[in-house]
C-alpha positions as CSV (number, residue, x, y, z in Angstrom):
1,M,-38.9,-55.8,20.7
2,S,-41.0,-52.9,19.5
3,A,-44.3,-51.8,21.0
4,G,-46.0,-52.6,17.7
5,L,-44.8,-56.2,17.7
6,T,-45.7,-56.5,21.4
7,W,-49.2,-55.2,20.6
8,L,-49.6,-57.9,17.9
9,R,-48.5,-60.7,20.2
10,H,-50.7,-59.4,23.0
11,W,-53.7,-59.8,20.8
12,G,-52.6,-63.3,19.6
13,I,-51.6,-62.1,16.1
14,K,-48.5,-63.6,14.6
15,P,-46.9,-61.2,12.2
16,A,-46.6,-62.5,8.7
17,A,-43.2,-62.7,7.1
18,R,-44.1,-59.5,5.2
19,A,-44.7,-57.3,8.2
20,I,-42.3,-54.5,9.1
21,A,-42.1,-52.7,12.4
22,S,-40.2,-49.4,12.4
23,Y,-39.4,-46.8,15.1
24,S,-40.9,-43.6,13.6
25,P,-37.7,-41.5,13.6
26,R,-35.9,-44.3,11.6
27,L,-38.8,-44.5,9.2
28,I,-38.4,-40.9,8.2
29,G,-34.6,-40.7,8.7
30,F,-32.1,-40.5,5.9
31,Y,-30.4,-43.9,6.2
32,L,-31.2,-44.9,2.6
33,T,-32.1,-43.0,-0.5
34,W,-35.8,-42.0,-0.4
35,E,-36.7,-44.3,-3.3
36,K,-35.2,-47.3,-1.6
37,R,-36.8,-46.4,1.7
38,L,-40.2,-45.9,0.0
39,R,-40.0,-49.2,-1.8
40,H,-39.0,-50.9,1.5
41,Y,-42.0,-49.5,3.4
42,L,-44.5,-50.1,0.6
43,K,-43.6,-53.7,0.2
44,P,-44.9,-55.4,3.4
45,D,-48.6,-56.4,3.8
46,L,-48.5,-54.7,7.2
47,L,-46.4,-51.7,8.3
48,I,-46.1,-50.9,12.0
49,I,-44.9,-47.4,12.9
50,D,-43.8,-47.2,16.5
51,D,-43.6,-43.9,18.5
52,F,-45.3,-41.8,15.8
53,A,-45.3,-38.0,16.3
54,L,-42.8,-37.7,19.2
55,K,-41.6,-34.4,17.9
56,E,-42.1,-31.8,15.2
57,F,-41.5,-33.0,11.6
58,T,-39.3,-31.2,9.1
59,K,-40.7,-30.1,5.7
60,T,-38.7,-32.9,4.0
61,Q,-39.9,-35.6,6.5
62,V,-43.5,-34.5,6.1
63,E,-43.3,-34.7,2.3
64,G,-41.9,-38.3,2.5
65,L,-44.3,-39.3,5.2
66,Y,-47.2,-38.0,3.2
67,E,-46.1,-39.9,0.1
68,L,-45.9,-43.1,2.2
69,I,-49.3,-42.6,3.8
70,D,-50.9,-41.7,0.4
71,R,-49.5,-44.7,-1.4
72,R,-50.6,-47.1,1.4
73,Y,-54.0,-45.3,1.9
74,C,-56.8,-47.9,2.5
75,S,-55.0,-50.6,0.5
76,S,-52.2,-51.8,2.9
77,P,-52.7,-51.8,6.6
78,M,-50.6,-49.9,9.1
79,I,-50.5,-50.0,12.9
80,I,-49.4,-46.7,14.4
81,T,-48.4,-46.4,18.1
82,A,-48.2,-42.9,19.6
83,N,-48.0,-41.3,23.0
84,R,-50.2,-38.4,21.7
85,S,-53.8,-38.5,20.6
86,P,-54.3,-37.9,16.9
87,K,-55.7,-34.4,17.5
88,D,-52.4,-33.4,19.0
89,W,-50.5,-34.5,15.8
90,Y,-51.5,-31.5,13.7
91,P,-49.2,-28.9,15.3
92,L,-46.2,-31.2,14.6
93,F,-46.6,-30.7,10.9
94,P,-45.0,-27.5,9.4
95,N,-47.6,-27.3,6.7
96,P,-51.3,-27.4,7.9
97,V,-52.6,-28.4,4.4
98,I,-50.3,-31.5,4.3
99,A,-51.1,-32.2,7.9
100,E,-54.8,-32.2,7.2
101,S,-54.5,-34.4,4.1
102,A,-52.1,-36.9,5.7
103,L,-54.0,-37.3,8.9
104,D,-57.3,-37.4,7.1
105,R,-56.0,-40.4,5.2
106,L,-54.7,-42.1,8.3
107,I,-57.8,-41.5,10.4
108,S,-60.4,-42.2,7.7
109,C,-59.4,-45.8,7.4
110,S,-58.4,-46.3,11.0
111,V,-59.7,-48.1,14.1
112,E,-58.6,-46.6,17.4
113,H,-57.7,-48.8,20.4
């Protein structure tokens, strides 16, 4: 069971049928074509990204991640679990402009626990 689903159950929240929990490296991996992956992760009402920012992102990963964050921005909730604080995520992005924009979108609509 992922930490994201464990967190939901801890707080007494039963995930809806349209919730997806994904381990961060699988989310931005290349198991499906990008368009199929993007549709898959845009579809649920709630997206849980587990173990976000464990290691540096590649340029390709960041571009896809940015598109996902931008398309879900303030319209579809996400839960992100990470072992680093958000201020430590910036150096993991190869492009500081994309890092600032993506993290601004994540943080501006977030609640930290």
